[in-house]
C-alpha positions as CSV (number, residue, x, y, z in Angstrom):
1,M,0.0,0.0,0.0
2,L,1.5,3.3,-1.1
3,C,-0.3,6.6,-0.7
4,D,0.5,10.3,-0.7
5,Y,-1.8,12.2,1.7
6,H,-0.7,15.7,1.1
7,V,-1.1,16.8,-2.5
8,H,-2.0,20.2,-4.0
9,S,-3.3,21.2,-7.4
10,A,-4.1,24.4,-9.2
11,V,-7.1,24.7,-6.9
12,S,-4.6,26.0,-4.4
13,C,-3.2,29.5,-5.2
14,D,0.4,28.5,-4.7
15,C,0.3,25.5,-7.2
16,Q,0.1,25.6,-10.9
17,A,-0.2,21.8,-11.5
18,P,-3.6,20.7,-12.9
19,M,-5.3,18.1,-10.8
20,H,-5.3,15.5,-13.6
21,E,-1.5,15.8,-14.0
22,Q,-1.0,15.2,-10.3
23,I,-3.2,12.1,-10.5
24,E,-1.5,10.8,-13.6
25,R,1.9,11.1,-11.9
26,A,0.7,9.2,-8.9
27,Q,-0.6,6.5,-11.2
28,Q,2.7,6.3,-13.0
29,L,4.5,5.8,-9.7
30,G,2.2,3.0,-8.8
31,L,0.5,4.7,-5.8
32,N,-2.7,3.1,-4.6
33,E,-4.2,6.3,-3.2
34,I,-3.7,10.0,-3.0
35,C,-5.5,12.7,-1.1
36,F,-5.8,16.3,-2.3
37,T,-5.4,18.8,0.5
38,E,-6.1,22.3,-0.9
39,H,-5.4,25.3,1.2
40,I,-8.1,26.9,3.4
41,E,-6.6,30.0,5.2
42,I,-8.8,32.7,6.7
43,N,-7.6,36.3,6.4
44,F,-4.1,34.9,5.7
45,H,-1.3,37.4,5.5
46,R,-0.3,36.2,2.0
47,G,-3.7,37.1,0.6
48,A,-7.3,36.1,0.3
49,D,-6.7,33.6,-2.5
50,W,-5.3,31.2,0.1
51,R,-8.9,30.4,1.0
52,S,-9.7,27.9,-1.8
53,D,-13.2,27.9,-3.3
54,I,-14.6,24.7,-1.8
55,N,-17.5,24.5,-4.2
56,Y,-15.2,24.8,-7.2
57,Y,-12.8,22.3,-5.7
58,E,-15.5,19.8,-5.0
59,K,-16.8,20.1,-8.6
60,K,-13.2,19.6,-9.9
61,I,-12.5,16.5,-7.9
62,K,-15.9,15.0,-8.8
63,A,-15.3,15.6,-12.5
64,V,-12.0,13.7,-12.5
65,K,-12.1,10.7,-14.9
66,P,-11.6,7.3,-13.5
67,F,-8.0,6.3,-12.6
68,N,-6.5,3.1,-11.3
69,L,-6.1,4.6,-7.8
70,H,-8.3,6.0,-5.1
71,I,-8.6,9.8,-4.9
72,K,-9.6,11.3,-1.6
73,F,-11.1,14.7,-1.0
74,G,-9.2,16.6,1.7
75,I,-8.1,20.1,2.8
76,E,-5.2,21.7,4.6
77,A,-6.8,24.0,7.2
78,G,-4.7,26.9,8.5
79,I,-5.1,27.1,12.3
80,T,-3.0,30.1,13.0
81,C,-5.8,32.6,12.1
82,K,-7.1,35.0,14.6
83,K,-9.5,33.6,17.2
84,D,-12.5,35.5,15.7
85,D,-11.8,33.9,12.3
86,F,-12.2,30.3,13.5
87,H,-15.9,30.4,12.9
88,E,-15.2,30.9,9.2
89,L,-12.6,28.1,9.2
90,I,-15.0,25.7,10.9
91,K,-17.8,26.7,8.5
92,D,-15.5,25.8,5.6
93,I,-14.6,22.5,7.2
94,E,-18.2,21.6,7.7
95,S,-19.3,22.8,4.3
96,A,-18.4,19.6,2.5
97,D,-18.0,15.9,3.1
98,F,-14.2,15.8,3.4
99,D,-12.4,12.6,3.8
100,F,-9.4,14.2,5.5
101,V,-8.5,17.5,7.2
102,L,-4.9,18.4,7.9
103,A,-4.6,21.0,10.7
104,S,-1.7,23.2,9.6
105,A,0.4,26.1,10.9
106,H,2.1,28.3,8.2
107,A,2.7,31.4,10.3
108,V,3.1,32.8,13.8
109,D,1.2,36.0,14.3
110,D,1.3,36.8,10.6
111,S,5.1,36.3,10.6
112,D,6.2,34.0,7.9
113,P,8.9,31.3,8.5
114,F,9.8,31.6,4.8
115,M,11.0,35.2,5.3
116,P,14.3,36.2,6.9
117,A,12.5,38.7,9.3
118,F,10.9,35.8,11.1
119,Y,14.2,34.8,12.6
120,D,15.6,38.2,13.4
121,G,16.7,38.6,17.0
122,K,15.5,35.2,18.0
123,T,17.4,32.2,19.4
124,R,16.7,28.8,17.9
125,K,14.7,27.8,21.0
126,Q,12.6,31.0,20.7
127,I,11.9,30.2,17.1
128,F,10.6,26.7,17.7
129,H,8.9,27.7,21.0
130,D,6.9,30.3,19.2
131,Y,5.9,28.0,16.4
132,F,4.8,25.1,18.6
133,Q,2.9,27.5,20.9
134,A,1.0,28.8,17.9
135,L,0.3,25.3,16.7
136,I,-1.0,24.2,20.1
137,K,-3.1,27.4,20.5
138,G,-4.7,26.9,17.1
139,L,-5.7,23.3,17.8
140,E,-7.5,24.5,21.0
141,N,-10.0,26.3,18.7
142,L,-11.0,23.2,16.9
143,K,-13.1,20.3,18.1
144,P,-11.7,16.8,17.5
145,E,-14.2,16.1,14.7
146,H,-12.8,19.1,12.7
147,Y,-9.4,17.6,11.9
148,S,-7.7,14.3,11.2
149,A,-4.0,14.9,11.6
150,V,-1.5,17.7,12.3
151,A,0.6,18.6,9.3
152,H,4.4,19.1,9.1
153,I,5.3,19.9,12.7
154,D,8.8,20.5,11.2
155,F,7.5,23.4,9.0
156,I,10.2,25.7,10.4
157,S,12.7,23.4,8.8
158,K,11.2,24.1,5.4
159,G,11.7,27.8,5.9
160,M,15.2,27.4,7.1
161,L,16.1,25.1,4.2
162,K,14.7,27.6,1.7
163,L,16.7,30.4,3.2
164,G,19.9,28.3,3.3
165,M,20.2,28.5,7.1
166,P,22.5,26.1,9.0
167,D,21.3,23.1,10.9
168,P,17.7,23.4,9.6
169,F,16.2,20.1,10.8
170,L,13.9,19.9,13.8
171,K,15.3,18.2,16.9
172,Y,13.3,17.2,20.0
173,E,15.6,19.4,22.1
174,D,14.4,22.5,20.2
175,A,11.1,22.5,22.1
176,P,10.7,19.4,24.3
177,D,8.0,20.7,26.5
178,H,5.9,22.0,23.7
179,I,6.4,18.9,21.5
180,D,5.4,16.7,24.5
181,E,2.3,18.9,25.0
182,L,1.3,18.6,21.4
183,F,1.8,14.9,21.2
184,R,0.0,14.1,24.4
185,K,-2.9,16.2,23.3
186,I,-3.4,14.7,19.9
187,I,-2.7,11.1,21.0
188,S,-5.3,11.4,23.7
189,L,-7.8,12.5,21.1
190,G,-6.9,9.6,18.7
191,K,-5.3,12.0,16.2
192,C,-1.9,11.7,14.6
193,I,0.9,13.7,13.1
194,E,2.0,13.8,9.5
195,I,5.4,12.9,8.2
196,N,5.9,15.5,5.5
197,T,8.5,14.6,2.9
198,S,9.0,18.0,1.4
199,T,12.2,18.6,3.4
200,I,13.9,15.8,1.4
201,Q,12.7,16.7,-2.1
202,D,15.8,18.8,-2.8
203,K,18.1,16.5,-4.8
204,H,21.0,17.7,-2.7
205,I,19.5,16.7,0.5
206,R,17.4,13.5,0.2
207,R,17.6,12.8,3.9
208,Y,15.8,13.7,7.1
209,G,17.4,15.3,10.0
210,E,17.5,13.8,13.5
211,P,14.2,11.9,13.9
212,D,14.3,12.0,17.7
213,W,11.0,13.9,17.8
214,L,9.4,11.0,15.9
215,H,10.9,8.5,18.4
216,R,9.4,10.6,21.2
217,Y,6.0,10.5,19.5
218,A,6.1,6.7,19.6
219,D,7.4,6.7,23.2
220,L,4.4,8.8,24.2
221,G,2.0,6.3,22.6
222,G,1.7,7.5,19.1
223,T,0.9,4.5,17.0
224,Y,0.2,5.9,13.6
225,V,1.0,8.7,11.2
226,T,-0.1,10.0,7.8
227,I,2.6,10.5,5.1
228,G,2.5,13.2,2.4
229,S,4.8,14.8,-0.1
230,D,3.1,18.3,0.1
231,A,3.6,18.3,-3.6
232,H,3.0,21.6,-5.4
233,K,4.7,20.4,-8.5
234,T,4.0,17.2,-10.5
235,E,7.6,15.9,-10.1
236,N,7.2,16.0,-6.3
237,V,4.1,13.8,-6.1
238,G,5.1,10.6,-4.2
239,V,8.7,11.7,-3.5
240,G,10.0,10.3,-0.2
241,I,6.9,8.3,0.7
242,A,8.8,4.9,0.9
243,D,11.6,6.6,2.8
244,A,9.1,8.1,5.3
245,M,7.5,4.7,5.8
246,E,10.9,3.2,6.6
247,L,11.6,6.1,8.9
248,A,8.4,5.6,10.8
249,Y,8.9,1.9,11.2
250,N,12.5,2.4,12.5
251,C,11.2,5.0,15.0
252,G,8.7,2.6,16.5
253,I,5.5,3.7,14.6
254,K,3.3,0.7,13.9
255,Y,0.9,2.0,11.3
256,F,0.2,4.7,8.7
257,A,-3.3,5.8,8.0
258,T,-5.6,6.5,5.0
259,F,-9.0,8.1,5.5
260,D,-12.6,7.9,4.3
261,Q,-15.2,10.3,5.5
262,M,-12.8,11.4,8.3
263,V,-12.5,7.8,9.6
264,P,-8.9,6.4,9.7
265,K,-8.0,3.1,8.2
266,L,-4.7,1.8,9.6
267,H,-2.1,-0.1,7.5
268,R,0.7,-1.9,9.3
269,L,4.2,-0.8,8.4
């Protein structure tokens, strides 16, 4: 069973790849299932177009011709919006019969980890402390039924890699108390974290950093994960999926999950 549970298409404003091309690539790779996770961000600092049109998205995915793989209907829901905006985010989540919802943090108080100013005057611990604090705070504004998994907890690493900063990969020591708090919260609710392979898509990297935070997830009782490429380009669909499965297994994770109507199906690693 091979699946990619974090795929974007031209429905998302930061992706130019047509949906059918993403699907065709997945089929060429022999994937059994993919899940589209188009962006839903409310009053996002990068612009209003980060709130994908759900009606348009649903029509697009229903119009896809049959392929030899399962195609799931998901979203990536930005949870670092202001507290007063969460009613709009929840309305979007409840507006369609999604298979899967990734709770995702792309900013901290409208400050963007892809911009150098995000790191100005901060120690490494402050950077990761602020990010995990924002992620935990955002989850507090959602009910368990509103999300399936927590996306790329190492999102800061993506920003650091893009900016060419040294030692970019997340380590447990960067924010141990906050990482424990996040893991305990979602494990107690039956939710999971995502292993996001986008940090290894650069041909010069092709590796993960220290996976001690994933070991910690297993130690605290995390039994399953979702795995996604976060592909915004066709050539990135499916990249690193097999590597992530091996990583999860080696860190003590027993299963990865696929979803149907927000219900997880566990597959043994």
